[in-house]
C-alpha positions in Angstrom: 0.0 0.1 -0.2 2.9 2.6 0.9 4.2 2.0 -2.9 1.4 3.1 -4.9 0.8 5.9 -1.9 4.1 7.2 -2.4 4.2 6.7 -6.2 0.7 8.6 -6.8 1.5 11.4 -4.4 4.7 11.7 -6.0 3.6 11.7 -9.6 0.4 13.9 -8.6 3.4 16.4 -6.6 5.4 16.7 -10.1 2.0 17.1 -12.0 1.1 20.1 -9.6 4.6 21.9 -10.2 4.4 21.4 -13.9 0.9 22.6 -13.8 1.6 25.6 -11.6 4.7 26.5 -13.5 3.8 25.4 -17.3 0.4 25.4 -17.3 0.9 21.4 -18.6 0.6 18.0 -17.0 2.9 15.9 -19.2 2.3 13.1 -21.6 5.7 11.6 -19.9 4.1 11.5 -16.8 0.7 10.0 -17.0 1.1 7.5 -19.3 4.2 5.7 -17.4 2.4 6.5 -14.5 -0.8 4.5 -15.8 1.4 1.9 -16.3 2.9 1.9 -13.4 -0.2 1.5 -11.7 -1.0 -1.4 -13.3 2.3 -3.2 -12.7 1.6 -2.3 -8.7 -1.7 -3.6 -8.7 -0.3 -6.8 -10.4 2.5 -7.0 -7.5 1.8 -7.9 -3.9 -1.2 -6.7 -2.1 0.7 -4.4 0.2 2.3 -2.6 -2.5 -1.4 -1.2 -3.4 -4.2 0.8 -2.4 -6.9 -0.7 -5.0 -7.7 -4.3 -4.3 -5.8 -5.5 -7.4 -5.7 -5.0 -11.3 -9.4 -5.1 -11.6 -10.0 -2.6 -9.3 -7.1 -0.5 -10.7 -8.5 -0.8 -14.1 -11.9 -0.3 -13.0 -10.5 3.1 -11.2 -9.0 4.2 -14.7 -12.4 3.9 -16.5 -14.4 5.0 -14.1 -12.3 8.2 -13.0 -11.2 8.5 -16.8 -14.5 8.2 -18.2 -15.9 11.0 -15.7 -13.2 13.3 -16.4 -13.4 12.8 -20.3 -17.4 13.6 -19.9 -16.1 16.6 -17.6 -13.7 17.7 -20.3 -16.2 17.6 -22.9 -18.6 19.8 -20.7 -16.1 22.4 -19.9 -14.0 23.4 -23.0 -11.4 25.1 -20.2 -10.4 22.0 -19.0 -7.0 20.3 -20.2 -6.7 17.0 -21.3 -3.5 16.5 -19.0 -6.3 16.8 -16.3 -8.5 13.9 -17.7 -5.3 11.6 -18.1 -3.8 12.9 -14.1 -7.2 12.1 -12.4 -7.5 8.7 -14.5 -4.0 8.1 -13.6 -5.2 8.3 -9.9 -7.7 6.3 -10.1 -5.7 3.2 -11.0 -3.5 4.0 -8.3 -6.4 4.2 -6.1 -9.0 1.9 -7.6 -12.9 3.1 -8.1 -13.9 4.1 -4.6 -10.7 6.0 -3.8 -9.8 7.2 -7.1 -13.6 9.3 -7.2 -13.2 10.2 -3.8 -10.1 11.7 -4.7 -11.6 13.1 -7.9 -14.6 14.7 -5.8 -12.0 16.7 -3.1 -10.0 17.6 -6.1 -13.0 19.4 -7.0 -13.6 20.7 -3.6 -10.4 22.2 -3.3 -10.6 23.6 -6.5 -13.8 25.2 -6.0 -12.1 26.8 -2.9 -9.1 27.9 -4.5 -11.3 29.3 -7.7 -13.5 31.4 -5.0 -10.1 32.8 -3.0 -9.1 33.9 -6.3 -12.0 35.4 -7.6 -12.5 37.3 -4.1 -8.8 38.1 -4.1 -9.3 39.9 -7.5 -12.4 41.7 -7.2 -12.8 41.9 -3.3 -15.4 40.6 -0.9 -17.3 43.9 -0.6 -17.8 44.7 -4.5 -18.4 40.5 -5.1 -20.9 40.4 -2.3 -22.7 43.9 -4.0 -22.4 42.7 -7.6 -23.6 39.1 -6.3 -27.0 40.5 -4.3 -27.2 43.3 -7.6 -27.6 40.0 -9.6 -29.9 38.5 -7.3 -32.4 41.5 -7.6 -32.5 41.3 -11.3 -33.1 37.4 -11.1 -36.1 38.1 -8.6 -37.6 41.3 -11.0 -36.7 39.4 -14.4 -36.8 35.5 -13.7 -33.7 35.7 -15.6 -30.1 36.4 -14.5 -28.7 39.7 -15.9 -26.0 39.2 -18.6 -22.3 39.7 -17.4 -20.3 41.8 -19.4 -17.1 40.3 -20.8 -14.9 41.8 -17.9 -17.3 40.3 -15.2 -16.9 36.7 -17.2 -13.4 37.1 -17.4 -12.9 37.5 -13.6 -15.3 34.8 -12.8 -12.8 32.1 -15.1 -9.9 32.2 -13.0 -7.3 29.8 -14.4 -7.1 27.3 -12.1 -4.1 24.4 -11.8 -6.2 21.4 -11.0 -3.0 19.7 -10.4 -2.5 21.6 -7.7 -6.2 20.7 -6.3 -5.2 16.8 -6.9 -2.5 16.7 -4.5 -4.4 17.7 -1.7 -7.0 15.4 -2.3 -4.5 12.4 -2.8 -2.9 13.6 0.4 -6.4 13.2 2.1 -7.5 10.0 0.3 -4.3 8.1 0.9 -3.6 9.0 4.5 -7.9 9.0 5.5 -7.6 12.2 6.5 -11.4 12.8 5.6 -12.4 12.9 9.4 -9.9 16.3 10.3 -11.9 17.9 7.2 -15.4 17.4 9.0 
């Protein structure tokens, strides 16, 4: 178990660095990482987090499939994000892989909110949000945003940076400390 945890944490840390620095998650990291995950799953039970090669492949397929769907729905998401989460699913198996993916989205949402609050300011964001709510109640539809307003609400967010704490939460069973 420690082998898989060390590998998935290390690979995700490298992906976080490359994503933060160059806004890329490289194939030279994810493809070999997926292959190593399968090899680890074929090894002794104490090597891996998943329940063997079947759980490894199912984790890869489910996490990868969910991320492909997100990739198709949200054009700002990169293909490297898809491969990274699929690789994590291969190491962690279906249940823990999906849990890590969900924690990744939670950490990414918190980071995105913090970035928007930092850029706009809490009071202005609250004022604009209330104005949007009043408009919605009066007209029954949201007020169209100006391109500058829309740009502020779409910060570039390296998903791998959010995936690293998510993997740590899942690998080291830290959920109980976060609640």
